[in-house]
C-alpha positions as CSV (number, residue, x, y, z in Angstrom):
1,X,42.6,-7.5,-175.9
2,X,39.3,-7.6,-177.8
3,X,37.4,-6.7,-174.7
4,X,39.8,-3.7,-174.1
5,X,39.3,-2.4,-177.6
6,X,35.5,-2.8,-177.3
7,X,35.5,-0.8,-174.0
8,X,37.6,2.0,-175.6
9,X,35.4,2.2,-178.7
10,X,32.3,2.2,-176.5
11,X,33.6,5.0,-174.3
12,X,34.6,7.0,-177.4
13,X,31.1,6.6,-178.9
14,X,29.4,7.6,-175.6
15,X,31.6,10.7,-175.1
16,X,31.0,11.9,-178.6
17,X,27.3,11.1,-178.5
18,X,26.7,13.5,-175.5
19,X,25.8,16.9,-176.8
20,X,27.8,19.8,-175.5
21,X,26.0,22.6,-173.8
22,X,28.8,25.1,-174.5
23,X,28.3,27.1,-177.6
24,X,31.1,29.2,-179.0
25,X,30.1,32.2,-181.1
26,X,32.1,33.0,-184.2
27,X,34.8,35.6,-184.1
28,X,33.2,39.1,-183.7
29,X,33.8,41.4,-186.7
30,X,36.4,44.1,-186.9
31,X,34.6,47.5,-187.4
32,X,35.8,50.9,-188.3
33,X,33.6,52.6,-185.7
34,X,35.2,53.6,-182.3
35,X,32.1,52.3,-180.4
36,X,29.4,49.8,-181.2
37,X,26.8,47.5,-179.9
38,X,24.2,44.9,-181.0
39,X,21.2,44.0,-178.9
40,X,18.3,41.6,-179.1
41,X,15.3,43.8,-179.3
42,X,13.0,41.4,-177.6
43,X,15.2,40.8,-174.6
44,X,17.6,43.8,-174.5
45,X,20.5,41.4,-174.2
46,X,23.8,42.8,-175.5
47,X,25.2,40.5,-178.2
48,X,28.2,42.6,-179.2
49,X,30.1,45.4,-177.3
50,X,32.8,47.7,-178.4
51,X,33.3,50.5,-175.9
52,X,29.5,50.7,-175.7
53,X,29.5,53.0,-172.7
54,X,32.0,55.5,-174.0
55,X,30.6,58.9,-174.8
56,X,30.7,60.1,-178.4
57,X,28.8,62.7,-180.4
58,X,25.6,61.2,-181.6
59,X,24.9,63.6,-184.5
60,X,21.5,63.1,-186.1
61,X,20.8,59.7,-184.4
62,X,19.6,62.2,-181.7
63,X,16.5,62.6,-183.8
64,X,15.3,59.1,-182.7
65,X,14.3,60.5,-179.3
66,X,13.0,63.7,-180.8
67,X,10.6,61.6,-183.0
68,X,9.6,59.4,-180.1
69,X,8.7,62.4,-177.9
70,X,6.7,63.9,-180.8
71,X,4.8,60.7,-181.4
72,X,4.0,60.6,-177.7
73,X,3.0,64.2,-177.2
74,X,1.6,65.6,-180.5
75,X,-1.3,64.8,-182.8
76,X,0.1,63.8,-186.2
77,X,-2.5,66.1,-187.9
78,X,-1.7,69.1,-185.8
79,X,-0.6,72.1,-188.0
80,X,2.6,73.8,-186.9
81,X,3.3,77.4,-187.9
82,X,7.0,78.0,-188.3
83,X,8.4,80.8,-186.2
84,X,11.0,83.4,-187.2
85,X,14.1,81.6,-185.8
86,X,13.6,78.0,-187.0
87,X,14.4,78.7,-190.7
88,X,18.0,79.8,-189.7
89,X,18.8,76.3,-188.3
90,X,22.1,75.1,-189.8
91,X,23.0,71.8,-191.6
92,X,20.7,69.4,-193.3
93,X,17.2,70.9,-193.6
94,X,14.1,71.2,-195.7
95,X,14.3,75.0,-195.7
96,X,11.2,75.8,-193.7
97,X,10.0,79.5,-193.9
98,X,8.7,81.8,-191.3
99,X,4.9,81.5,-191.2
100,X,4.9,78.2,-193.2
101,X,2.3,75.8,-192.0
102,X,3.1,72.1,-192.0
103,X,1.7,69.1,-190.1
104,X,3.5,67.2,-187.3
105,X,3.5,64.1,-189.5
106,X,5.2,66.0,-192.4
107,X,7.8,67.3,-190.0
108,X,8.4,63.8,-188.7
109,X,9.0,62.5,-192.2
110,X,11.4,65.4,-192.8
111,X,13.1,64.6,-189.5
112,X,13.7,60.9,-190.1
113,X,14.1,60.7,-193.9
114,X,15.9,63.9,-194.9
115,X,17.4,64.3,-191.4
116,X,16.1,67.9,-191.4
117,X,17.5,69.9,-188.5
118,X,14.9,72.7,-188.9
119,X,12.1,70.1,-188.6
120,X,13.6,68.9,-185.3
121,X,13.7,72.5,-184.0
122,X,10.1,73.1,-185.1
123,X,8.9,69.9,-183.3
124,X,10.9,70.6,-180.2
125,X,9.5,74.1,-179.8
126,X,6.0,72.9,-180.5
127,X,6.3,70.5,-177.5
128,X,8.2,72.5,-175.0
129,X,8.3,76.2,-176.2
130,X,12.0,76.5,-176.2
131,X,15.0,74.3,-177.1
132,X,16.5,74.2,-173.6
133,X,13.1,73.2,-172.2
134,X,12.8,70.5,-174.8
135,X,16.4,69.3,-174.0
136,X,15.2,68.7,-170.5
137,X,12.3,66.6,-171.8
138,X,14.8,64.6,-173.9
139,X,17.2,63.9,-171.0
140,X,14.3,62.9,-168.7
141,X,13.0,60.5,-171.3
142,X,16.4,59.1,-171.9
143,X,16.9,58.3,-168.3
144,X,13.5,56.6,-168.1
145,X,14.6,54.3,-170.9
146,X,17.9,53.3,-169.2
147,X,20.3,55.7,-170.8
148,X,23.2,56.2,-168.3
149,X,25.7,58.4,-170.0
150,X,23.7,60.7,-172.2
151,X,23.2,64.5,-172.3
152,X,21.2,66.2,-175.0
153,X,21.2,69.9,-175.5
154,X,19.4,70.1,-178.8
155,X,16.8,68.1,-180.8
156,X,18.8,67.5,-183.9
157,X,22.4,66.5,-183.0
158,X,24.1,69.6,-184.3
159,X,27.6,69.7,-182.7
160,X,27.8,70.9,-179.2
161,X,30.6,69.7,-176.8
162,X,28.0,69.0,-174.2
163,X,25.8,67.0,-176.5
164,X,26.9,63.4,-176.0
165,X,25.6,59.8,-175.8
166,X,26.8,56.2,-176.1
167,X,26.1,53.2,-178.3
168,X,24.4,51.5,-175.4
169,X,22.1,54.5,-174.6
170,X,21.1,55.0,-178.2
171,X,20.3,51.3,-178.5
172,X,17.9,51.6,-175.4
173,X,16.3,54.7,-176.9
174,X,15.8,53.0,-180.3
175,X,14.5,49.8,-178.7
176,X,11.7,51.9,-177.1
177,X,11.0,53.9,-180.3
178,X,10.6,50.7,-182.3
179,X,7.6,49.7,-180.0
180,X,5.7,52.5,-181.8
181,X,4.2,51.3,-185.1
182,X,4.2,54.8,-186.6
183,X,7.9,55.2,-185.9
184,X,8.5,51.9,-187.6
185,X,6.6,53.1,-190.6
186,X,8.5,56.4,-190.7
187,X,12.0,54.9,-190.6
188,X,11.3,52.3,-193.3
189,X,9.8,54.8,-195.8
190,X,12.2,55.5,-198.7
191,X,10.3,58.4,-200.4
192,X,7.7,60.8,-199.0
193,X,6.0,63.9,-200.6
194,X,5.1,67.0,-198.7
195,X,2.4,68.7,-200.8
196,X,2.7,72.5,-201.5
197,X,2.2,74.6,-198.4
198,X,1.1,78.2,-198.0
199,X,4.8,79.2,-198.5
200,X,6.5,76.6,-200.8
201,X,6.0,74.1,-203.6
202,X,5.9,70.4,-203.3
203,X,8.9,68.8,-201.5
204,X,10.2,65.3,-202.2
205,X,12.0,63.6,-199.3
206,X,14.3,60.6,-199.5
207,X,15.7,58.4,-196.8
208,X,19.4,58.7,-196.0
209,X,19.6,55.1,-194.6
210,X,21.1,53.0,-197.4
211,X,20.4,49.8,-195.6
212,X,16.7,50.0,-196.6
213,X,17.1,50.5,-200.3
214,X,20.5,50.9,-201.9
215,X,21.4,47.9,-204.0
216,X,24.0,49.7,-206.1
217,X,26.4,51.2,-203.6
218,X,29.1,48.7,-202.3
219,X,30.3,48.9,-198.8
220,X,33.0,46.9,-196.9
221,X,31.4,44.6,-194.3
222,X,34.0,42.7,-192.3
223,X,36.4,42.9,-195.3
224,X,33.8,41.9,-198.0
225,X,32.4,44.3,-200.5
226,X,28.6,44.0,-200.8
227,X,25.5,46.0,-201.5
228,X,24.5,48.4,-198.8
229,X,20.8,47.2,-198.8
230,X,20.3,44.8,-196.0
231,X,17.9,41.9,-195.9
232,X,15.1,42.5,-193.3
233,X,16.2,46.1,-192.5
234,X,13.8,48.0,-190.2
235,X,15.5,51.4,-190.4
236,X,16.5,53.3,-188.2
237,X,18.5,56.6,-188.3
238,X,21.7,57.9,-189.8
239,X,24.0,60.6,-188.3
240,X,27.0,62.5,-189.5
241,X,29.0,65.5,-188.6
242,X,32.7,66.3,-188.9
243,X,33.0,65.9,-185.1
244,X,30.8,62.8,-184.7
245,X,32.0,61.0,-187.9
246,X,29.6,58.4,-189.3
247,X,26.9,57.2,-186.9
248,X,24.1,54.8,-187.5
249,X,21.4,53.2,-185.5
250,X,20.3,50.2,-187.6
251,X,17.6,47.5,-187.2
252,X,16.8,44.2,-188.9
253,X,14.5,41.3,-188.4
254,X,14.7,37.7,-189.5
255,X,12.2,35.1,-188.4
256,X,11.5,35.6,-184.6
257,X,14.8,37.4,-184.1
258,X,15.0,41.2,-184.2
259,X,18.2,43.2,-183.7
260,X,19.3,46.8,-183.2
261,X,22.9,47.8,-183.8
262,X,24.6,51.1,-183.1
263,X,27.9,52.4,-184.4
264,X,29.5,55.7,-183.5
265,X,32.5,57.6,-184.9
266,X,32.9,55.5,-188.0
267,X,33.3,56.9,-191.6
268,X,30.4,57.9,-193.9
269,X,30.5,54.6,-195.9
270,X,32.0,52.7,-192.9
271,X,28.8,53.1,-190.8
272,X,26.8,51.0,-193.2
273,X,29.5,48.3,-193.6
274,X,30.0,48.2,-189.9
275,X,26.3,47.8,-189.2
276,X,26.0,45.0,-191.8
277,X,28.9,43.2,-190.2
278,X,27.4,43.5,-186.7
279,X,24.0,42.4,-187.8
280,X,25.3,39.5,-189.7
281,X,27.4,38.4,-186.7
282,X,24.4,38.5,-184.3
283,X,22.0,36.7,-186.7
284,X,24.6,34.0,-187.4
285,X,25.2,33.4,-183.7
286,X,22.0,34.2,-181.7
287,X,18.3,33.7,-181.8
288,X,15.2,34.9,-179.9
289,X,13.1,32.2,-178.3
290,X,9.7,32.7,-176.8
291,X,9.8,31.7,-173.1
292,X,6.3,32.9,-172.0
293,X,3.3,34.0,-173.9
294,X,1.1,36.9,-172.6
295,X,-2.1,35.7,-170.9
296,X,-0.8,32.2,-170.3
297,X,-2.8,30.8,-167.3
298,X,-0.4,30.3,-164.4
299,X,-2.9,29.0,-161.8
300,X,-5.3,30.3,-159.2
301,X,-4.7,31.8,-155.7
302,X,-7.2,32.1,-152.8
303,X,-8.9,35.5,-152.2
304,X,-9.6,36.5,-148.7
305,X,-12.9,38.2,-148.0
306,X,-13.7,38.2,-151.8
307,X,-17.0,37.7,-153.6
308,X,-15.3,34.5,-154.9
309,X,-12.8,32.2,-153.2
310,X,-10.1,32.2,-156.0
311,X,-8.8,34.4,-158.8
312,X,-7.2,33.2,-162.0
313,X,-3.6,34.3,-162.6
314,X,-2.0,35.0,-166.0
315,X,1.3,36.2,-167.4
316,X,1.4,40.0,-168.0
317,X,3.4,39.9,-171.2
318,X,5.2,37.8,-173.7
319,X,8.8,37.2,-172.8
320,X,11.7,36.0,-174.8
321,X,15.2,34.7,-174.1
322,X,18.3,34.9,-176.3
323,X,20.0,31.7,-177.1
324,X,23.0,30.7,-179.2
325,X,21.8,29.6,-182.7
326,X,22.8,25.9,-182.0
327,X,21.2,25.8,-178.6
328,X,18.1,23.7,-177.8
329,X,15.0,25.7,-176.7
330,X,14.8,23.1,-173.9
331,X,17.4,25.2,-172.1
332,X,14.6,27.7,-171.3
333,X,12.7,26.9,-168.2
334,X,10.4,28.9,-165.9
335,X,9.6,29.1,-162.2
336,X,6.2,30.3,-161.2
337,X,6.0,32.1,-157.8
338,X,2.5,33.2,-156.8
339,X,1.4,34.9,-153.6
340,X,-0.2,32.5,-151.1
341,X,-3.3,34.6,-150.8
342,X,-4.6,38.0,-151.9
343,X,-7.1,40.3,-150.0
344,X,-10.2,41.6,-151.8
345,X,-10.9,43.8,-153.5
346,X,-8.6,42.5,-156.4
347,X,-8.3,44.6,-159.6
348,X,-7.7,43.3,-163.1
349,X,-4.0,43.3,-163.8
350,X,-3.0,43.5,-160.1
351,X,0.4,41.9,-159.6
352,X,0.1,38.7,-157.5
353,X,3.4,37.0,-158.2
354,X,6.0,36.6,-160.9
355,X,7.5,34.1,-163.3
356,X,11.2,33.7,-163.4
357,X,12.7,32.8,-166.7
358,X,16.0,30.8,-166.8
359,X,18.5,30.0,-169.5
360,X,19.9,26.8,-167.9
361,X,20.7,28.0,-164.3
362,X,20.9,31.7,-165.2
363,X,18.0,34.0,-164.5
364,X,17.4,36.1,-167.7
365,X,14.1,37.8,-167.1
366,X,11.0,38.0,-164.8
367,X,7.4,38.5,-165.8
368,X,4.7,39.8,-163.6
369,X,1.9,37.3,-162.7
370,X,-1.4,39.3,-162.7
371,X,-5.0,38.8,-161.7
372,X,-7.1,38.0,-164.7
373,X,-10.3,39.6,-163.4
374,X,-11.7,42.1,-160.8
375,X,-12.8,40.5,-157.5
376,X,-14.9,42.8,-155.4
377,X,-15.0,42.5,-151.6
378,X,-17.6,39.9,-150.5
379,X,-20.5,40.2,-148.1
380,X,-20.6,39.5,-144.4
381,X,-20.2,35.8,-144.8
382,X,-16.9,36.3,-146.7
383,X,-15.2,36.7,-143.4
384,X,-15.6,33.0,-142.8
385,X,-14.7,32.1,-146.4
386,X,-18.2,31.9,-147.8
387,X,-18.4,33.3,-151.4
388,X,-21.1,35.6,-152.5
389,X,-22.6,32.9,-154.7
390,X,-22.8,30.5,-151.9
391,X,-24.1,33.2,-149.6
392,X,-26.8,34.0,-152.1
393,X,-27.8,30.3,-152.2
394,X,-27.8,30.2,-148.4
395,X,-29.9,33.4,-148.3
396,X,-32.3,31.8,-150.8
397,X,-32.6,28.6,-148.6
398,X,-32.9,30.7,-145.5
399,X,-35.6,32.8,-147.1
400,X,-37.4,29.7,-148.2
401,X,-37.3,28.3,-144.7
402,X,-38.6,31.6,-143.2
403,X,-41.3,31.7,-145.7
404,X,-42.3,28.1,-144.9
405,X,-42.3,28.8,-141.2
406,X,-44.5,31.9,-141.8
407,X,-46.9,29.8,-143.9
408,X,-47.0,27.1,-141.3
409,X,-47.5,29.6,-138.5
410,X,-50.3,31.3,-140.5
411,X,-51.9,28.0,-141.1
412,X,-51.7,27.1,-137.5
413,X,-53.2,30.5,-136.5
414,X,-56.0,30.1,-139.0
415,X,-56.8,26.6,-137.9
416,X,-56.6,27.6,-134.2
417,X,-58.9,30.5,-134.8
418,X,-61.3,28.2,-136.6
419,X,-61.2,25.7,-133.8
420,X,-61.8,28.4,-131.2
421,X,-64.7,29.7,-133.3
422,X,-66.2,26.3,-133.5
423,X,-65.9,25.8,-129.7
424,X,-67.5,29.1,-129.1
425,X,-70.4,28.3,-131.4
426,X,-70.9,24.9,-129.7
427,X,-70.9,26.7,-126.3
428,X,-73.5,29.1,-127.6
429,X,-75.6,26.3,-129.0
430,X,-75.4,24.5,-125.6
431,X,-76.3,27.7,-123.8
432,X,-79.2,28.3,-126.0
433,X,-80.4,24.7,-125.6
434,X,-80.0,25.0,-121.8
435,X,-81.9,28.3,-121.9
436,X,-84.6,26.8,-124.0
437,X,-84.9,23.8,-121.7
438,X,-85.0,26.0,-118.6
439,X,-87.7,28.2,-120.1
440,X,-89.7,25.1,-120.9
441,X,-89.3,23.8,-117.4
442,X,-90.4,27.1,-115.9
443,X,-93.4,27.2,-118.2
444,X,-94.5,23.7,-117.2
445,X,-94.1,24.4,-113.5
446,X,-96.2,27.6,-113.9
447,X,-99.1,25.8,-115.4
448,X,-98.9,22.9,-113.0
449,X,-99.2,25.3,-110.1
């Protein structure tokens, strides 16, 4: 009986000592918004989804892509002269006047802090000439960033039945925008001053995103009243029209984990509470883990017909994986797959393989493996695998041998000529002695006769 009890107790201890690899997230929050999403900025992984691909009116969250395009295409110090039509833009604005001169940077602050519709129009026209032409730029950019169900018709989000987007698409656009350090600076600025222009006095701009500053206003986040200001907030952009309801693209960072949330068709105060609830949920349940650091050496691969035999290979970027908060980082593993060989010339950054990143058995990302240096095509001997360095050594040895042969040959010729000269001189000397003896003999014979 004691043995049976001991076996049962041992089994119980073993079973409960084995860590579970199944991690259950807490219950997702209930939000007022009709659609919503949370993504891990570093991986793009969706951590929460409520109708994320359903089209809604984006209102002024549209201005994220307008700002991104302006940062990519305009000089911040460029002076923009306001045309005759822009001042008549409806809705939120900074009341630009015809002929007024403002910089691109000032317009961007107006766009993202005060949510100025007239600033959006001024920027769009400065880039594309007309609003329809700029809308084409917006839609092209959105597609490049992975937006699947978006159609923009204006740069500011003023209501138009054809002007639609989704929570998922706005998250992808915001993720790209947050790669731009100036954009990050803009969307986290609470107050900005535009000095007096040629047409108007000084303007004072204030950010409409309560998550970055408002400690007084209380909002309901998953049923709990709390201050609107959110720890680690990184912006990003509010939006509201009567048709769109309350919209907000929000961002926050804690430790190594950075998130973006999007809510659409909420209420004015509800968009802030919804965003807080979603960000809390994601931070409580998920974390970003570095899986591969940029420039990590992955190995070497042979180079055919190169000036050297091998090229070093490194990771092209830093890659992350998203894990449940309780999960061990040991779940992340990598598989390096390099090309067997590469033909010269090889250029710095050339893809020569890839690294697969796994969470357990699931592939979550791939990173290009790239050449760490330029490898020019080698000389003639590279055909048989001889590097230029070795070829140069061979050439030096061969040159030395040739030089030695030439010196030996020259020495031989010199000595041979000297030997021939000596022989010739000896023959001449013998001939002269013989001639002298013959003359003496003839002389003696003459006097004897």
